[in-house]
C-alpha positions in Angstrom: 0.0 0.0 0.0 1.4 3.4 -0.9 2.6 5.7 1.8 1.6 9.3 1.3 3.2 11.1 4.2 5.0 14.4 3.9 8.3 12.5 3.9 7.8 10.6 0.7 10.8 10.8 -1.6 11.0 12.5 -5.0 13.6 13.3 -7.6 15.5 16.5 -7.4 14.7 19.1 -10.1 18.3 18.7 -11.3 18.0 14.9 -11.8 18.5 13.5 -15.3 18.7 9.9 -16.6 20.6 8.3 -19.4 20.1 4.8 -20.7 22.0 2.4 -22.8 20.7 -1.1 -23.3 19.8 -2.5 -19.9 21.9 0.0 -17.9 20.8 3.4 -16.6 22.8 6.3 -15.2 21.1 8.6 -12.7 22.8 11.9 -12.2 22.6 15.5 -10.9 23.3 18.0 -13.6 24.2 20.7 -11.1 26.7 18.9 -8.8 27.9 16.5 -11.5 27.6 13.3 -9.4 26.1 10.1 -10.9 25.5 6.4 -10.3 24.8 3.5 -12.6 22.2 0.7 -12.0 20.2 -1.8 -14.0 17.1 -0.5 -15.8 14.7 -2.7 -13.9 16.0 -1.2 -10.6 15.3 2.3 -12.0 11.8 1.2 -13.2 11.0 -0.1 -9.7 12.3 3.1 -8.1 10.4 5.3 -10.5 7.2 3.4 -9.8 7.7 3.9 -6.0 8.4 7.6 -6.4 5.2 8.0 -8.5 3.2 6.3 -5.8 4.7 8.7 -3.2 6.5 6.0 -1.2 8.8 6.8 1.7 12.2 5.1 1.6 10.9 2.7 4.3 8.0 1.8 2.1 10.3 1.1 -0.8 12.3 -1.3 1.3 9.2 -3.1 2.4 8.5 -3.8 -1.2 11.7 -5.8 -1.6 11.3 -9.6 -1.6 14.5 -10.6 0.2 17.2 -9.2 2.5 19.8 -9.0 -0.4 17.5 -6.8 -2.5 16.5 -4.7 0.5 20.2 -4.1 1.3 20.9 -3.2 -2.3 18.0 -0.7 -2.5 18.9 0.9 0.8 22.5 1.5 -0.3 21.2 2.9 -3.7 18.7 5.2 -2.0 21.4 6.4 0.4 23.8 7.1 -2.4 21.1 8.9 -4.5 20.2 11.0 -1.5 23.9 11.9 -0.9 24.3 13.1 -4.5 21.0 15.0 -4.4 19.2 12.9 -7.0 16.6 11.8 -4.4 15.3 13.8 -1.5 12.5 13.8 1.1 9.5 15.8 0.2 10.0 18.1 3.2 13.4 19.2 2.2 13.6 22.6 0.6 15.8 22.9 -2.5 18.2 25.8 -2.9 16.2 28.9 -3.7 16.7 30.6 -7.0 16.3 34.2 -8.2 18.4 36.1 -5.6 21.4 37.8 -7.2 24.5 37.1 -5.2 27.2 38.5 -7.5 27.1 41.4 -9.9 29.8 41.9 -12.6 30.1 45.3 -14.2 31.8 45.5 -17.6 33.3 49.0 -17.3 34.7 49.0 -20.8 35.2 46.9 -23.9 38.6 48.6 -24.6 41.8 46.7 -23.9 45.5 47.4 -24.2 46.3 43.8 -25.2 45.3 41.7 -28.2 45.1 38.2 -26.8 44.6 35.5 -29.4 42.1 33.6 -27.3 39.9 36.6 -26.3 36.3 35.5 -26.5 35.1 39.1 -26.5 37.5 40.5 -29.2 38.3 43.4 -26.9 40.5 46.0 -28.4 39.2 45.3 -31.9 35.5 46.1 -31.5 34.7 49.8 -31.0 35.5 50.8 -27.5 32.4 51.4 -25.3 32.5 52.6 -21.7 29.7 52.4 -19.3 28.6 55.9 -18.2 29.5 56.8 -14.6 25.8 57.5 -13.7 24.8 54.1 -15.0 27.5 52.5 -12.8 26.1 54.4 -9.8 22.6 53.0 -10.5 24.0 49.4 -10.6 26.0 50.0 -7.4 22.9 51.4 -5.5 20.7 48.6 -6.8 23.2 46.0 -5.6 23.3 47.5 -2.1 19.5 47.7 -1.9 19.2 44.0 -2.9 21.9 42.8 -0.5 24.2 41.6 -3.2 27.3 39.9 -1.7 29.9 41.1 -4.2 30.6 43.4 -7.1 33.2 42.5 -9.7 34.7 45.0 -12.1 35.8 43.7 -15.5 36.5 44.8 -19.1 38.1 44.8 -21.5 40.8 46.1 -19.2 39.4 48.2 -16.4 42.6 50.2 -15.8 42.4 51.9 -19.2 39.6 54.0 -17.7 41.0 57.3 -16.3 38.2 57.3 -13.7 38.8 53.8 -12.4 39.6 55.0 -8.9 36.6 57.3 -8.9 34.5 54.2 -9.7 36.1 52.1 -7.0 35.6 54.9 -4.4 31.9 55.1 -5.4 31.5 51.4 -4.7 33.4 51.6 -1.4 31.2 54.4 -0.2 27.9 53.1 -1.2 28.2 49.3 -1.2 28.7 47.1 1.9 29.6 43.9 0.0 33.0 42.7 -1.3 34.7 44.3 -4.3 36.7 42.2 -6.8 38.8 43.5 -9.7 39.4 41.4 -12.9 42.4 42.8 -14.8 45.4 41.7 -16.9 47.6 43.6 -14.4 49.8 45.3 -16.9 48.5 48.9 -16.3 48.7 48.8 -12.5 51.4 51.2 -11.6 53.5 50.9 -8.4 52.1 54.3 -7.3 48.5 53.0 -7.5 49.0 50.0 -5.2 48.9 51.7 -1.7 45.5 53.2 -2.4 44.2 50.2 -4.4 44.8 47.6 -1.6 42.7 49.7 0.8 39.7 49.8 -1.5 39.2 46.2 -2.8 38.8 42.7 -1.3 40.4 40.6 -4.1 42.1 40.9 -7.4 42.0 38.3 -10.2 44.8 38.6 -12.7 44.7 36.8 -16.1 48.0 35.3 -17.3 47.1 32.4 -19.7 50.6 31.0 -19.5 53.0 29.3 -17.1 56.2 31.1 -18.0 57.5 34.0 -20.2 57.4 32.1 -23.5 53.9 30.6 -23.1 52.4 33.9 -21.9 54.1 35.9 -24.7 52.6 33.6 -27.4 49.1 34.4 -26.1 49.3 37.9 -24.6 52.5 39.4 -26.0 56.1 39.9 -24.8 56.8 41.3 -21.3 53.3 40.5 -19.9 54.5 37.6 -17.8 57.1 39.6 -15.9 54.8 42.6 -15.5 52.2 40.4 -13.9 54.8 38.8 -11.6 56.0 42.3 -10.6 52.4 43.4 -9.9 51.8 40.4 -7.7 55.0 41.0 -5.8 54.2 44.7 -5.2 50.7 43.8 -4.0 52.1 41.3 -1.5 54.7 43.9 -0.3 51.7 46.0 0.7 50.1 43.2 2.7 47.5 42.2 0.0 47.2 38.5 -0.4 43.8 37.8 -1.9 45.1 37.3 -5.4 44.1 34.7 -8.0 45.8 34.0 -11.3 44.0 32.5 -14.2 44.9 30.5 -17.3 42.7 29.3 -20.2 43.0 25.6 -21.0 43.9 25.3 -24.7 46.6 24.0 -27.0 50.0 24.6 -25.4 48.5 25.1 -21.9 46.3 22.1 -21.1 49.2 19.8 -20.7 50.9 22.3 -18.5 48.1 22.8 -16.0 50.1 21.3 -13.2 53.1 23.6 -14.1 50.7 26.5 -13.8 49.5 25.3 -10.4 53.1 24.9 -9.2 53.8 28.5 -10.3 50.8 29.8 -8.4 51.8 27.8 -5.3 55.4 29.2 -5.5 54.2 32.9 -5.5 51.3 32.3 -3.1 48.3 33.0 -5.3 45.2 31.0 -6.0 45.2 29.2 -9.4 42.1 29.4 -11.6 41.8 27.3 -14.8 39.3 28.4 -17.3 37.6 26.6 -20.2 38.5 27.7 -23.8 35.5 29.2 -25.7 35.6 29.8 -29.4 34.0 33.3 -29.4 35.3 36.6 -30.6 39.0 36.5 -31.5 39.2 33.0 -30.2 36.9 31.8 -33.0 39.2 33.0 -35.7 42.1 31.3 -34.0 40.2 28.1 -33.2 42.5 25.7 -35.0 45.6 27.3 -33.5 44.3 27.3 -30.0 42.6 23.9 -30.0 39.9 23.1 -27.5 40.4 20.8 -24.5 38.1 18.1 -25.8 40.7 17.0 -28.3 42.5 15.4 -25.4 39.6 12.9 -24.9 41.3 9.9 -26.4 41.9 6.4 -25.0 44.8 4.3 -26.4 44.0 0.6 -26.7 47.5 -0.5 -25.7 47.4 1.2 -22.3 46.3 0.0 -18.9 44.0 2.6 -17.4 42.8 3.2 -13.9 39.1 3.1 -14.9 37.8 3.9 -11.4 39.8 7.2 -11.4 38.8 8.0 -15.0 35.1 7.4 -14.1 35.4 9.6 -11.0 36.6 12.5 -13.3 33.6 12.0 -15.7 31.2 14.8 -14.6 27.5 14.9 -15.1 27.5 18.6 -14.4 26.1 20.7 -17.3 24.5 23.7 -15.7 25.9 26.4 -13.4 24.1 28.6 -10.8 23.3 31.3 -13.4 20.3 32.6 -11.3 22.7 34.0 -8.7 24.8 36.0 -11.1 24.3 39.1 -13.2 26.6 40.5 -15.9 26.0 44.2 -16.8 27.5 45.0 -20.2 29.2 48.3 -21.0 26.2 49.3 -23.2 23.7 48.5 -20.3 22.5 45.2 -21.5 22.2 42.5 -18.8 22.9 38.8 -19.0 23.5 36.1 -16.4 27.2 35.8 -17.5 29.4 37.4 -20.2 29.7 34.0 -21.9 25.9 34.0 -22.4 26.0 37.3 -24.3 23.7 36.3 -27.2 20.4 38.1 -28.1 18.1 35.2 -27.0 19.8 35.1 -23.5 19.4 38.8 -22.8 17.6 39.4 -19.4 17.0 43.1 -20.0 18.7 46.5 -19.5 19.8 48.7 -16.6 16.5 50.6 -17.0 14.5 47.3 -16.7 16.7 46.3 -13.7 15.8 49.4 -11.8 12.1 48.9 -12.5 12.3 45.2 -11.6 11.4 44.0 -15.0 14.3 41.6 -15.9 13.5 38.3 -17.5 14.3 35.2 -15.5 17.1 32.8 -16.3 16.0 29.4 -17.7 18.3 26.6 -16.3 18.3 23.7 -18.8 21.2 21.7 -20.3 21.8 23.0 -23.8 22.3 19.4 -25.1 18.7 18.7 -24.4 17.7 21.3 -27.0 20.2 20.4 -29.7 18.5 18.0 -32.1 21.6 16.0 -32.8 22.3 15.6 -29.1 19.0 15.3 -27.3 18.8 11.5 -27.6 22.5 10.8 -27.1 23.3 8.4 -24.2 26.4 10.4 -23.0 25.2 14.0 -23.7 25.4 15.2 -20.1 29.0 14.1 -19.9 30.0 15.9 -23.2 28.4 19.1 -22.0 30.3 21.4 -19.6 29.2 23.3 -16.5 29.3 26.5 -18.6 26.3 27.2 -20.8 28.1 30.0 -22.5 30.9 27.7 -23.5 28.5 25.0 -24.6 26.6 27.4 -26.9 29.7 28.3 -28.7 30.4 24.6 -29.4 27.0 22.8 -29.7 25.4 25.6 -31.7 28.2 25.5 -34.3 27.7 22.3 -36.3 31.3 22.2 -37.4 32.6 22.4 -33.8 29.8 20.2 -32.4 30.6 17.4 -35.0 34.3 17.6 -34.2 33.7 17.5 -30.5 31.4 14.5 -30.9 34.1 12.6 -32.8 36.3 12.8 -29.7 33.8 12.9 -26.8 31.3 10.2 -27.8 33.7 7.2 -28.1 35.6 8.4 -25.0 32.5 8.7 -22.7 30.8 5.6 -24.3 33.8 3.5 -23.1 34.3 5.3 -19.8 30.8 5.4 -18.4 29.1 2.5 -20.1 31.7 -0.3 -20.8 
């Protein structure tokens, strides 16, 4: 008899299922965790969920101790990875903006070959100071936790310190700067470290040569000098980022070691073929080209499976990216007309569109029935749109990713 108490179990909204033959993968597209089980077990579990059973009621349906033990372990595992949950548990609320990123300018002093925005080539556009003030005041009123300033390169603006002072005086959350670090003068640092909470520096290399190939000569040493000067003034909340692409992916550990040696946090970013990076696509080479298994090697399959992630959405609802022209998106990588949430004017009148969280692969005709699609996708919808919505790139990725994940997760 079905049990219909308030503690019946149900599937989390981020639950998805993949099936191949008589095997089924149950996973969470937000945290990336997954398990595999026989299809008849899933059918039994699904039937119990539809009948609003509690976990105890499910176990009473089992015919023997062995089956009951198996189902208990499976239910416990599915609960731990947030695939199953009791009906009384509240899921994480959506809709509250936690972080606002303001694009102060599209101008930049560098011409990085992998730039997904094409900064420095497109006509420079700066956000008006009055518009910046509106966003700052809105952020304070809505209890936003942090404001990040980005570009382009924010230090090409002559009023950058005026902007930072405006934030400091009218916003109680944290302030982060995203910069290439090349325009930060020694004389700026004493004042700068008093105004901001963290600084994220982009490097995209692990030594002078690798950085020069992407960002130009002299950038590596300039960034190292900037980090050293910041630390001399007691500022230590510094991160250093590198995009994973041809020439850097295989040196990710070298980059981490560099960051460890200078006492900064390493950040590895996914390559996205947008802007200038699109025209340099073949040269830069996306990371998925490394998804190859050699038949003559002995692999640690458990380790490889652990690294296979089911995660294909991010927490877009907690973020807001305000473009220099006033358009608003959840993230700069989602800057496409159909993803626009509104404008600063609509923000101030509380008329922004809501973010729709759905794996892109579920809407791509060639992918929506694929039995490894959530593994091929990444946690970044902006990155995925640049790959999966370009048939040439999607087809190439599929040639690498499908045979890899088919063997890793199914065989």
